[in-house]
N, C-alpha and C positions, 0 to 999 in steps of 0.2 A: 193523311196526321195519323189513320187506326189505328189505332192500337198504341201513340206513340203519347208520352206523359214529358210533355213541359213547362218550365217551372218563366215566366216572365214576370221582371221586377219593375216595380213602378210601374205597373195596372191600373189605379185606378181612375185613372184616367185618362185623355189625348193620346200619344202613342200608343200609352201600353196601353189602355184599353181594348184601341183599337184590334192592336198584334193579338188578344188572346180571344177575343171577340172570336176573330179569321182564323182562327188557329180550333179554336171550336166548333167551329160550322165546320171544320176540313177536315172532324174526327177525334181531334188531340184531348187527353185529356189534360187539364191548366191547373197550376197551380195559380193564385191572380196576387200577385204582392203588391204590399203597401204600403210604407207605415203610416197612414189615414184609415186605420182599418175599418168603417164604417162608407167608405169608397173602394174600399179589398174587398166588402161579403156585400156592394151593390151594386159589382160586375161578375161575382160570382154567380149571386141569383140568379139573373137576367143571362146567363149564359145555363143556368140550368133553367130556367122558365124554358128557354128555345128548345132545350132537347140534349145539352150540352154537359158534361162532365165536369166541374170544379168546383175549386174549396177553395177560403178565402187563407191570407196569412195576411202579417202586419206584421211582421220580421225587419226588423233594422239590418241589411245589408253590410253596413257602417261598423256592422258591429260582426265580428271572424265567429262567435258563436251561435249566433242568430241567424248567423249566414247556412254554416254549417244545416241549422236548425231546419231553415227550410228547404234546404234541399231534402233532407230526410222528413217530411214532411210528404215531399212530391215520390218517393221510393218507399213512404210506411201506409198514402194510402191510394197508388196507384201501379206500385210495387218496382220500378225505376224512371228512371229518370232519362229518356232520350234527349229533349233537349233544351238549350237556357238562352232567355234573350235578357242579357243586363242591361235590362232601357233605364233605370232609376237611375235620376238625374234633377241637381240643382244647379241655378245661374242667379243672372243678379247682374245690372249693369252696376257702372263703377265711375258715380260723375261726381265729382272731380274725378278719375281714376288716383291720383295722387295721392285721395285722401281715404281711398280706399279699406277695409276692414278687416286685423287678421281675424275674429271670430267666421266671418261668412266668407275669409277666406277657406281656412281652415276645414267649414261647413261642405262649402263646395269639394275641397279635393281628396274626405275622407269618403264620402257619397259616389261620385263621378270615378274616384281610381280605385281606392282602399272597395268601398262596394263590389266593383268589377273584380277586384281581387282578388279577394275573400267568398264572394259567391260560385264562382267560377272556377277553383280548386275544389269547394267541396264537390260541385259537378264533378272535374274532372276526375278525380278519387273513385268515382261513381261509375259513370261510363266507364273508365280504366276496366273497373274489375269484369266488368261486363262487358265489354267486345268494343265500345264506341260508344258516336251521339252527335253533337253537333253545338256547337256557339254564335252564335249570333248578340255582338256585342254592339249597343248602338252610340256609334261616334258623332259624328258632326263639320261638316262645312266648318265652322269655325275653327278646326283645327288649324287649317294655313294659316289659319289670321284676321284676327274680326277687331272692329274697335269699339273699345269701351268696355270686354269684355271677357280681358287678357287671364284671368285666374280661370276661366271656361273654357277657352279655346283650348289653354295650356293639358285642359285632365282632358280634353278628345282627344289632344293627338298625345298623349301617352296613354289611351286606352285606341287607337290607331297603332303603335306603336309595343305594345300589349298585345292583339291581337299578328301580328305576322306575328313574330316571335313561339309564343304561342305555339301558331301553326308549325313550326318550326319545328317545337321539342316537341310534337305528338302527331306530326304527321304518316308515322310508322304503328300509331297503337289504333286506328278506327276511328280518332274522335277531327270531326273539321274548326276548324274554327276562323268566321269574318267578321270584316265588319260594315255597319248600313250608317249611311250620314242621310240620315231623313232632312225632311225640308216641308217642314206641314202649317196648319194655321192652329196652334195651338196654345191653352195658356202660357207657354213662357213668349208666342209671340206680341197675344192679342195686349197684354202687359205694358209690352215695349210700342215706341212710336218708333223707329229708329226697326224693327225686325216686324213690323207691320205693313211698313209700307213696299216689302219686295220680300213679302210671302201674303196672296188674297185668301179668303174664306172660303174659297172652289174648291183650294188642294185643301183637304181633307185630311186625316193621317188615315183613313182606311184606303188612299190610295198608295198608300209604304207595304201594307202589310201584306200584299200576294208576292214580294221581294223578302222578304220574312221568312215566311211559308218556304215559300224553296227551297233557299240557304241549309235549310233546317228540315226538305223531305230528301229523299231518295236521287230525287230528280238532279241532285247537284253535283250528288257524289263523285273524286275530285277534285272540288272548286275548296281550295281552303287559303289564308292568309292572304285575300280581298277587296278589297277595300269602296267598295259601293254607294253609290253615294243617287239619289231619287227625290224629286221634290213634285213628282208626280208625274207629270207631262212626259218628264226629262229619266232618264238611269243612263250609268255612266259607271265608268270606273275612272275609281283615282288614282294616277299614277302616285306609283312609292317614291322616294327620296333617292337618291342615286349622286354615285358621286359623278364631276360633270366634267369632261373638259376643257381645256387642253388642264393637263396637268404638266407644273414644272419638275425642275426635277436640281436640288445642290446638297454640295455633301454641308453643308448647314445654311441658316439663314440667321441673319442678321434683319433688324427694326429696318436701314436701309438695302437693305437685296429686297427687302417684303413690299417696302412703297415701289420701289422698280416694281417687282411684277405688276402691283394694282397698277401705277402709272402706263408700263407698256404695254400687261397680256390684260391681263383682269379686267379693266375698266371698261372694254367692252361688253364680255362677259355677266353685268353681273347681273342679277335673276330681277324682275317682278315681288312685289308682295306683299302676301296681304290678297282674301279672295277680293278685296278691289286691283288685285298685281299692278301696284301701285310702282309706278319706278322709283329707283334709288336717287335721289339728285341728281348726279354726274349724267346718267342717262338723260336724262329732263335736261338739260340743258342741252346736251346734244342733239336733245329729238328735233329742241323749240323750230319750230320756225323761224327764218331769217328774214328779216319783213323790206324789200326795197324803200329806198327813197321815194 
């Protein structure tokens, strides 16, 4: 990463801090962004004490003008923006979920989706003019569906689809766009009893940082439009959605023929859903063993 300048959003702690520190040790000049300015300053100062190059930013990525100013700061300080890690994000558990708060919903969508779009577009404009670059958007396995965090899961599904759309739009511009679904013991985990049961403390954020590094440097040349999951010990590609066979054809469908299609054909092809891979009730009934008398 020598000679490269990278913006890392949400870098005041947790995964973002781990990404910023790792990239700086690898030689990158890093803009450490966090709306909590003291946290951003702390991480930037730690990087500089270790001999790295870093500047702190308290820009709010959910504001398009501030997102643009954040990327402009990287260019002003380090001469260019070669990489962007869209890590800033919010989450919460809605319990009971039907009483979810519209203000919290809006805040999560603005940071997790609009913040990624605004900062990404600001970086893309500079990268295109300079002939290329790399973007890593932080998504989540929750995008497949997870209990109590529906709004967060929806935003991360949006990040994954945004990633693949940008990859298509930018494949001839020298800009690569990939997404990472990390699983690490961070504040988002230890403040949730549910999440902490599935993510042990030894799965630290620094275990995910090498994947982000790889996707930003030249060793990943030619890799774009991918969603990659890393839990620390496990590393794998997340499969893209697809149109599933069988595909039935009629000149026109009415409710009765749709019902017949599900009863006679699609019933055996229903997909398990969510991270739990829960079976639809119809499949559960079919697959429940029958006990003999």
